[in-house]
N, C-alpha and C positions, 0 to 999 in steps of 0.2 A: 504493499498500499504506499503511495507517495505521501512524504510528509507534508503537514498543512503549512500555510505561509506562517502562522504565529509560531509554530516549532521551529522552522527555517530562522526565522529573526532571533528569536530567542537564542537559540544555537550561534547564530553569528556574533549576536552581542555578547555572548559568554565568552566565545573565543577570543574577541576583541578585547573584552577587559583583561583576559588572561596575558594576549600578548602585550599589551601595554605595561602590564605588571612584569614582563620578561624583558622589556627593553632596557638595554643598559643606559643609566641615567646619569646626570652630572653629580659631582660631589655635592653634598649637602652643606649648606652654609650657615644653618641657623648654629648656635653653640651648642656643643654636647650635653651641656648642663641644663639646658632649658627642657622643661617638661609641659605636657599640655594644661596642667593646672596654672602652670605659672604664665601663659600666654592667654589663656581665657578668663581675664577679667575685662571689666569695662574700661579701666584706666587703661590697660595695655591696647585693648582694641580701640580706643580713642586715638591714641598714639601711633597707630600704623595706617589709619584709614587713608585711602588715596586723596591728595589732594585735588582742588577742584582744577586743576590745569590737566589732569588726566583725561577730562572729558569736557572741553569747552562749552559753556553754556549751562552747567549745571550746579548746583550747590548742594553739598553734603551737610547734613543736620547732625551734628556730633553729639546732641543732646539725645537723640533718638537711639543711640546704640545701646543693645542688649548682648548679653553674653550668657550661654548656660554649657556646663559641663556634663557631658554624656559619657558613661564609662560601661563597658560589658554589655553593651546594645547589640542582640540578635538580629540579623536581617537576613532576608531570602525573598527571591524573585526569580521569575524565569528571563529577567532582564540582566541579572549578574549572579556570580557564585554566591551560594550563602555563606556569611562570615559573621564573627562576633567583632565590634568595632568600638573604638574610642574615638570621640570627635569634641570639638568645641562647636558651638552654633553662635555664630556672629551675625546678627540683625541690625540694619540701620535702614535709614531713608533718606532720600535726595529728592530736589525739585528742579524742573527746568526753568530756567532765568526768563522771565517775561510772560510766562502763564499762570493765570491765575488760578488759585485753588487746586495747584499741581502737587502730587507727592506721591512718589514710587519706593515700594519697598521691597528690598533685596535681602536673603538670607544665605549665608555662607556656613557649610560643615568644614572645619579646618581638622586635619588629622594631627597626631602628636608630631612634634618636631623630630623625634628619630625616624618616622616612617613617611615624612614628605620627600616625594621624589621628582621636585620640580615640575609638577604637573597640575592643571586647572581643568575641571568639567564643568559645562554649563550644561543643566538639564531643562527639558521642556515639557510640554504636555500634548495635547492631541485635539483635533478638532476645533472648538471654540475656546478650548482651555489653553492659558500660556503657561502652565507649568502643571506638575502632576503630584503637588504635595509633597510628601516623603517616599513617595514611589519609586523616583529615579535617583534621588540625591545620594542614598548610601553608594551608589557605583564609583565614585569618585574616591571617596575616603580608602573604601577597598583596596585600591591599587596607588594610594598614597598621593592623591591629588586633592586639592580643595575643589569643593563643589558648591554650585549656587542654584536658587531660583528666583523668580523674580515675580513680582505680582501686577506688572505692567503697568501701574498706576490706577489700577481699576477698583482701588479702595481695599481689597484683601485677597488672600492668596486663594480663595475659594470662588471668587467673582470672574465669571466668564465675559469675554469682550463684548458678547453680543447685548449685553446690559447697558453698554455705554457705546453702541456703534451709531448711535442717532443723538444729535444734540436736542432735536424736537422732529416732529412729523416730516419727514422728506429733506431733512438738513444732515447731512453726514458729519460725525464729529472726526475730522482727520486726523487729530492729533492721537486719540485712541487706535484708529485705524492704523497709523503708522507704526505707533508703539507696538500693536499685536503683529502687525506685518514681519517686521524686522527690528525697529529700532531699541525696542526693551532688552531684547536678547544681545545686541549688541555691546549695549551699555553695561549689560550685566557680566559679560566676558571682560570689557576693557576694567572694569572696577575689580571684578574678581582675581584677575590677573595682578592689577596693582597692590590689592591686599595681600596676596599670596608674597609677592615680592619683599613687601613690607615687614609682614608678621614674619616670614621665615628669613630675613636680612640676605636675600639673594642679590649678589653682586650684578651690578648693571650688564655685565659683560656676559653673564648666564642667561640662556632662554629658558622661559617658562612655557614648555609646550600645552596647548590649549585644545581641547575637544569638545565634544557635544553628544548629548544622547537624548533621543525624542522620537515621536513616531509622527506620521501624517503631517499636518500642516506645520507642526513643531520642526519637523525634517526640514521642510521648505524655507523656515527662518534661518536655520543654521546653514543651507546653501548660500542664503544671502550675504552671511557672515564671512563666508569664505570669498566671496567674489568681489569684483570692483574695488572700490576704495574701503569697503569695510571688512578689513582682513583682520578680524578680532579672533578668529581661530586659527590654529596650526593646520589641523588635519579635516579633511571631508568629515561630514557628520557620519558618526555611528549610529544609525538609525532605519526608520523606514519613511524616507521623505517623499512628500507627493508633490510633483511640478506639473504644473499645466501651462502649455504654451497655445498661442493660435491654432498650431495646426497638429498638436499631440496634446496627450494627457496619460502620464504613465507613473507608476510606483517604482523607484529603484532602490 
């Protein structure tokens, strides 16, 4: 019997996760004495926030920073190998300059300094969801990467874009449309890589490799981040992205 599409995708993502873990990585720059609990404080997180020059036109709200230490958390999914992980949850908000009532929330899971492998993973959602909550985000920590999710500026991590697609009847909310289409995940990756570099004291000459995990429309957003001027991801998406062109419609 031929395998189902979901089984093939799950197998491919497990293989991708194991491949990333096996790749030879640069030497760790974080001091050997640093521990997860020592970097998982609000004070430390505020000190390593990306500066506002990381993304021109945004302002990070340092007062919004929250940290949570999580130890011995068991995770399993068809999207990544089962594992027991430790991580620091760092959450903060930022806004786009000149846009009224704008606030975007992001959450990043940071592995222990001894486990960090100069990697970053953005995780997305599917359909009208811009994230999958905690469904995909463990995939980064498992392989020594910082991983992140965004709410796209929709008000909460559980809010889908269709609730903000229209400003009023017949009037498209183009800011929310752009955020859902590509901008939010571009910003998530740029800020995530900057946070990882600052938190683990990675020298500027060392590269932080960046990846993406998502499905359907989320994969298309990852494709946008790998193309044109928005090269915020190192590698093509490890996902099931759906792309549509005037002459074709395919899932790759």
